[in-house]
Residue frames as qw, qx, qy, qz and C-alpha x, y, z in Angstrom:
[[0.148, 0.529, 0.805, -0.224, -12.98, 185.23, 4.27],
 [0.053, -0.114, -0.351, -0.928, -15.33, 187.21, 2.02],
 [0.160, 0.501, 0.741, -0.417, -18.74, 188.46, 3.09],
 [0.042, -0.162, -0.482, -0.860, -21.34, 189.85, 0.70],
 [0.128, 0.502, 0.681, -0.518, -24.48, 191.50, 1.94],
 [0.043, -0.174, -0.507, -0.843, -26.94, 192.55, -0.79],
 [0.278, 0.314, 0.551, -0.722, -30.13, 194.27, 0.35],
 [0.621, 0.509, 0.249, -0.541, -33.40, 193.63, -1.46],
 [0.092, 0.482, -0.756, -0.433, -31.73, 191.19, -3.83],
 [0.765, 0.210, 0.567, -0.220, -33.61, 188.65, -6.01],
 [0.106, 0.403, -0.701, -0.579, -32.56, 186.96, -9.21],
 [0.872, 0.252, 0.228, -0.352, -34.50, 184.89, -11.65],
 [0.260, -0.344, 0.825, 0.365, -32.76, 181.93, -13.32],
 [0.742, 0.487, 0.300, -0.348, -34.34, 181.21, -16.67],
 [0.827, 0.553, -0.012, 0.098, -32.80, 179.22, -19.56],
 [0.820, -0.061, -0.095, 0.562, -29.40, 179.35, -17.84],
 [0.249, 0.495, -0.015, 0.833, -29.37, 183.14, -17.55],
 [0.253, -0.468, -0.559, 0.636, -29.72, 185.33, -14.45],
 [0.003, -0.625, -0.357, -0.694, -32.19, 188.23, -14.57],
 [0.025, 0.055, -0.465, 0.883, -32.68, 190.95, -12.06],
 [0.258, -0.595, -0.733, -0.206, -36.14, 190.78, -10.35],
 [0.319, -0.786, -0.406, 0.340, -37.59, 193.90, -8.83],
 [0.125, 0.992, -0.010, 0.008, -36.45, 197.47, -8.68],
 [0.723, 0.382, -0.235, 0.526, -32.82, 198.53, -9.36],
 [0.263, -0.832, 0.176, -0.457, -32.49, 200.07, -5.89],
 [0.928, -0.247, -0.222, 0.171, -30.13, 197.48, -4.45],
 [0.079, -0.871, 0.438, -0.208, -27.20, 198.16, -2.20],
 [0.930, 0.022, -0.314, 0.190, -24.25, 195.89, -1.43],
 [0.323, -0.827, 0.445, -0.117, -21.56, 195.73, 1.20],
 [0.904, 0.238, -0.316, 0.163, -18.45, 193.61, 0.62],
 [0.385, -0.803, 0.437, -0.128, -15.90, 192.85, 3.28],
 [0.867, 0.263, -0.403, 0.129, -12.78, 190.80, 3.09],
 [0.569, -0.728, 0.365, -0.116, -10.81, 189.48, 6.02],
 [0.770, -0.295, 0.508, 0.248, -7.52, 187.48, 6.15],
 [0.556, 0.805, -0.152, -0.143, -6.07, 189.06, 3.02],
 [0.866, -0.180, 0.305, 0.352, -3.20, 187.08, 1.65],
 [0.527, 0.099, 0.339, 0.773, -2.25, 189.37, -1.16],
 [0.134, 0.883, 0.262, -0.366, -2.59, 193.01, -2.08],
 [0.556, 0.147, 0.411, 0.707, -1.53, 194.74, -5.30],
 [0.132, 0.821, 0.150, -0.534, -1.54, 198.34, -6.59],
 [0.471, 0.033, 0.577, 0.666, -1.31, 199.16, -10.29],
 [0.210, 0.251, -0.207, -0.922, -2.39, 201.61, -13.00],
 [0.366, 0.444, 0.817, -0.047, -5.89, 201.12, -14.39],
 [0.355, 0.834, 0.389, 0.165, -6.71, 202.81, -17.64],
 [0.410, 0.587, -0.016, 0.698, -5.46, 206.31, -18.23],
 [0.128, -0.617, 0.168, -0.758, -6.54, 207.95, -15.02],
 [0.789, -0.492, -0.010, -0.368, -7.14, 205.45, -12.27],
 [0.062, 0.450, -0.851, 0.264, -5.32, 203.30, -9.74],
 [0.822, -0.186, -0.400, -0.359, -6.46, 199.76, -8.99],
 [0.283, -0.448, 0.751, -0.393, -6.13, 198.17, -5.63],
 [0.792, 0.030, -0.527, -0.307, -6.57, 194.37, -5.79],
 [0.381, -0.435, 0.690, -0.435, -6.90, 192.07, -2.77],
 [0.733, 0.057, -0.631, -0.248, -7.06, 188.28, -2.55],
 [0.640, -0.511, 0.423, -0.388, -7.81, 186.03, 0.45],
 [0.309, -0.379, 0.872, -0.001, -6.59, 182.58, 1.35],
 [0.612, 0.303, 0.711, -0.168, -9.57, 180.98, -0.52],
 [0.365, 0.139, 0.603, 0.696, -8.86, 182.77, -3.79],
 [0.107, 0.856, 0.505, -0.031, -11.69, 185.30, -3.49],
 [0.421, 0.064, 0.111, 0.898, -10.75, 188.67, -5.04],
 [0.051, 0.895, 0.382, -0.227, -11.83, 192.25, -4.70],
 [0.476, 0.194, 0.211, 0.831, -10.69, 195.02, -7.04],
 [0.036, -0.871, -0.345, 0.347, -11.25, 198.75, -6.41],
 [0.486, 0.428, 0.229, 0.727, -10.52, 201.43, -9.01],
 [0.250, -0.797, -0.299, 0.462, -9.78, 204.88, -7.63],
 [0.341, 0.881, 0.033, 0.327, -9.28, 208.27, -9.17],
 [0.547, 0.343, -0.393, 0.655, -5.94, 209.88, -8.16],
 [0.248, -0.533, 0.265, -0.764, -7.43, 212.10, -5.45],
 [0.879, -0.338, -0.029, -0.335, -9.05, 209.02, -3.89],
 [0.881, 0.116, -0.316, 0.332, -5.81, 207.02, -4.06],
 [0.258, 0.490, -0.372, 0.745, -3.95, 209.94, -2.44],
 [0.545, -0.527, 0.144, -0.636, -6.49, 210.04, 0.37],
 [0.970, -0.170, -0.172, -0.024, -5.90, 206.34, 1.03],
 [0.702, 0.279, -0.337, 0.562, -2.16, 206.86, 1.04],
 [0.044, -0.543, 0.303, -0.782, -2.46, 209.85, 3.40],
 [0.783, -0.449, 0.005, -0.430, -4.66, 207.85, 5.72],
 [0.942, -0.031, -0.243, 0.229, -2.06, 205.09, 5.86],
 [0.432, 0.418, -0.340, 0.723, 0.74, 207.67, 6.54],
 [0.393, -0.580, 0.152, -0.697, -1.40, 209.13, 9.34],
 [0.929, -0.317, -0.099, -0.165, -1.94, 205.72, 10.88],
 [0.796, 0.188, -0.309, 0.485, 1.87, 205.05, 10.73],
 [0.156, 0.492, -0.294, 0.804, 2.50, 208.35, 12.61],
 [0.403, -0.422, 0.245, -0.774, -0.24, 208.24, 15.16],
 [0.906, -0.209, 0.066, -0.362, -1.05, 204.58, 15.81],
 [0.338, -0.498, 0.798, 0.033, 0.80, 201.51, 16.85],
 [0.857, 0.248, 0.360, -0.274, -1.27, 199.29, 14.56],
 [0.745, 0.642, -0.175, 0.055, 1.29, 199.42, 11.69],
 [0.212, -0.762, 0.607, -0.082, 4.36, 198.88, 13.94]]
């Protein structure tokens, strides 16, 4: 399941094209539940891409710089050591 919450979001549809309406101060939150697949791979010269897909085929991709990817890996290692959630 994928949820998408976009604050202050409005689009104009004209001649088959979408156009932003209003200021460019929008914020979005994306959440994915029931992940069926996860992949980690190189992205460009300096990034790591995390890709997730749910049972309905929705996808989310996140590109991280090495220090961000290491922080995620360290967080997972800490969870394995201190929590029963990954047992």
